[in-house]
C-alpha positions as CSV (number, residue, x, y, z in Angstrom):
1,M,46.7,177.8,78.9
2,A,44.3,175.3,79.4
3,P,41.6,175.4,82.4
4,P,42.5,173.4,85.3
5,P,40.9,169.8,85.5
6,E,37.6,169.3,87.2
7,P,38.0,167.9,90.7
8,W,37.1,164.3,91.1
9,R,33.8,163.9,92.4
10,P,31.7,160.6,93.5
11,V,29.6,159.2,90.9
12,N,25.9,159.3,92.0
13,E,24.6,156.0,90.8
14,E,21.2,156.9,91.6
15,A,21.1,159.6,89.0
16,L,22.9,157.2,86.3
17,I,20.3,154.5,86.8
18,G,17.1,156.8,87.2
19,F,15.7,155.4,90.3
20,S,15.9,156.5,93.9
21,I,16.9,154.2,96.7
22,Y,13.4,154.4,97.7
23,D,12.3,153.0,94.4
24,I,14.6,150.2,94.6
25,K,13.8,149.1,98.2
26,L,10.0,149.2,97.2
27,M,10.4,147.1,94.0
28,L,12.5,144.5,95.8
29,K,9.8,144.4,98.7
30,T,6.9,143.8,96.2
31,C,8.4,141.6,93.7
32,F,10.7,139.1,95.6
33,N,10.4,136.8,98.6
34,L,13.3,135.9,100.9
35,A,14.5,133.1,98.9
36,E,14.5,135.1,95.7
37,L,16.5,137.7,97.4
38,R,19.1,135.2,98.5
39,S,19.3,134.0,94.9
40,L,19.6,137.7,93.6
41,C,22.5,138.2,96.3
42,S,24.3,135.1,94.5
43,D,23.7,136.5,91.2
44,I,25.4,140.0,91.9
45,N,27.9,138.5,94.3
46,I,26.8,139.5,97.6
47,D,27.4,137.2,100.4
48,W,24.2,136.3,101.8
49,E,26.0,134.9,105.1
50,D,27.2,138.4,105.5
51,L,23.9,140.0,105.9
52,A,22.8,140.2,109.4
53,D,19.2,139.0,110.4
54,R,18.5,137.1,107.2
55,E,15.0,136.4,108.5
56,Q,13.4,139.8,108.2
57,K,12.7,140.7,104.5
58,S,12.7,144.7,105.2
59,L,16.2,144.5,106.9
60,V,17.8,142.3,104.2
61,I,16.5,144.5,101.4
62,D,18.2,147.6,103.3
63,Q,21.4,145.5,103.7
64,I,21.3,144.6,100.0
65,V,20.8,148.1,98.9
66,L,23.3,149.6,101.3
67,T,26.1,146.9,100.2
68,C,25.3,147.7,96.3
69,K,25.5,151.5,97.1
70,R,28.7,151.2,99.0
71,H,30.4,149.0,96.3
72,F,29.0,150.9,93.3
73,K,26.8,147.8,92.2
74,L,23.3,149.8,92.1
75,R,23.4,149.6,88.3
76,E,24.3,145.8,88.3
77,L,21.4,145.3,91.0
78,V,18.8,147.1,88.9
79,T,20.1,145.2,85.6
80,R,19.7,141.9,87.3
81,V,16.2,142.8,88.7
82,R,15.0,143.9,85.4
83,A,16.3,140.5,83.8
84,L,14.3,138.5,86.5
85,R,11.3,140.8,86.7
86,P,10.9,142.7,83.2
87,G,7.9,144.8,84.2
88,A,9.5,145.8,87.7
89,F,11.0,149.3,86.6
90,V,8.6,151.0,84.0
Protein backbone atom coordinates (compact mmCIF):
# COMPACT_ATOMS: atom_id res chain seq x y z
CA MET A 1 0.00 0.00 0.00
CA ALA A 2 1.38 3.41 -0.99
CA PRO A 3 1.85 6.09 1.65
CA PRO A 4 -0.67 8.93 1.63
CA PRO A 5 0.35 11.97 -0.42
CA GLU A 6 1.97 14.86 1.38
CA PRO A 7 -0.45 17.67 2.21
CA TRP A 8 -0.16 20.75 0.02
CA ARG A 9 2.06 23.39 1.53
CA PRO A 10 2.48 26.94 0.30
CA VAL A 11 5.77 27.63 -1.42
CA ASN A 12 8.25 29.64 0.61
CA GLU A 13 9.60 31.83 -2.17
CA GLU A 14 12.19 33.39 0.11
CA ALA A 15 13.78 29.99 0.64
CA LEU A 16 13.70 29.27 -3.09
CA ILE A 17 15.41 32.51 -4.10
CA GLY A 18 17.82 32.52 -1.17
CA PHE A 19 17.14 36.08 0.00
CA SER A 20 15.00 37.40 2.81
CA ILE A 21 12.38 40.10 2.41
CA TYR A 22 14.70 42.37 4.36
CA ASP A 23 17.54 41.72 1.86
CA ILE A 24 15.28 42.49 -1.09
CA LYS A 25 13.96 45.72 0.45
CA LEU A 26 17.45 46.88 1.38
CA MET A 27 18.75 46.24 -2.13
CA LEU A 28 15.83 48.13 -3.71
CA LYS A 29 16.41 51.03 -1.32
CA THR A 30 20.11 51.31 -2.08
CA CYS A 31 20.08 50.59 -5.83
CA PHE A 32 16.93 52.28 -7.21
CA ASN A 33 15.36 55.73 -7.18
CA LEU A 34 11.60 56.33 -7.51
CA ALA A 35 11.67 56.65 -11.30
CA GLU A 36 13.58 53.38 -11.59
CA LEU A 37 11.19 51.66 -9.18
CA ARG A 38 8.31 52.78 -11.39
CA SER A 39 10.03 51.26 -14.41
CA LEU A 40 10.73 48.08 -12.45
CA CYS A 41 7.03 47.80 -11.61
CA SER A 42 6.20 48.04 -15.29
CA ASP A 43 8.76 45.35 -16.09
CA ILE A 44 7.16 42.87 -13.69
CA ASN A 45 3.55 43.87 -14.40
CA ILE A 46 2.74 45.71 -11.20
CA ASP A 47 0.45 48.68 -11.77
CA TRP A 48 2.22 51.74 -10.37
CA GLU A 49 -1.12 53.52 -9.98
CA ASP A 50 -2.30 50.79 -7.58
CA LEU A 51 0.47 51.65 -5.13
CA ALA A 52 -0.52 54.10 -2.42
CA ASP A 53 1.67 57.07 -1.55
CA ARG A 54 3.97 56.83 -4.56
CA GLU A 55 6.11 59.73 -3.33
CA GLN A 56 7.70 57.96 -0.36
CA LYS A 57 10.37 55.54 -1.52
CA SER A 58 10.27 53.31 1.57
CA LEU A 59 6.49 52.86 1.32
CA VAL A 60 6.72 52.14 -2.41
CA ILE A 61 9.35 49.48 -1.78
CA ASP A 62 7.22 47.90 0.97
CA GLN A 63 4.25 47.77 -1.38
CA ILE A 64 6.24 46.35 -4.30
CA VAL A 65 7.67 43.57 -2.16
CA LEU A 66 4.32 42.84 -0.50
CA THR A 67 2.59 42.68 -3.90
CA CYS A 68 5.27 40.35 -5.25
CA LYS A 69 5.01 38.12 -2.17
CA ARG A 70 1.21 38.02 -2.38
CA HIS A 71 1.27 37.12 -6.09
CA PHE A 72 4.27 34.73 -5.93
CA LYS A 73 6.45 37.11 -7.95
CA LEU A 74 9.45 37.45 -5.65
CA ARG A 75 11.56 35.28 -7.95
CA GLU A 76 10.53 37.41 -10.94
CA LEU A 77 11.40 40.57 -8.98
CA VAL A 78 14.85 39.28 -8.01
CA THR A 79 15.52 38.04 -11.55
CA ARG A 80 14.66 41.43 -13.03
CA VAL A 81 16.70 43.29 -10.43
CA ARG A 82 19.68 41.05 -11.17
CA ALA A 83 19.33 41.88 -14.86
CA LEU A 84 19.22 45.62 -14.13
CA ARG A 85 21.84 45.64 -11.35
CA PRO A 86 24.13 42.62 -11.90
CA GLY A 87 26.09 43.15 -8.68
CA ALA A 88 23.07 43.75 -6.43
CA PHE A 89 22.66 40.23 -5.05
CA VAL A 90 26.02 38.63 -4.42
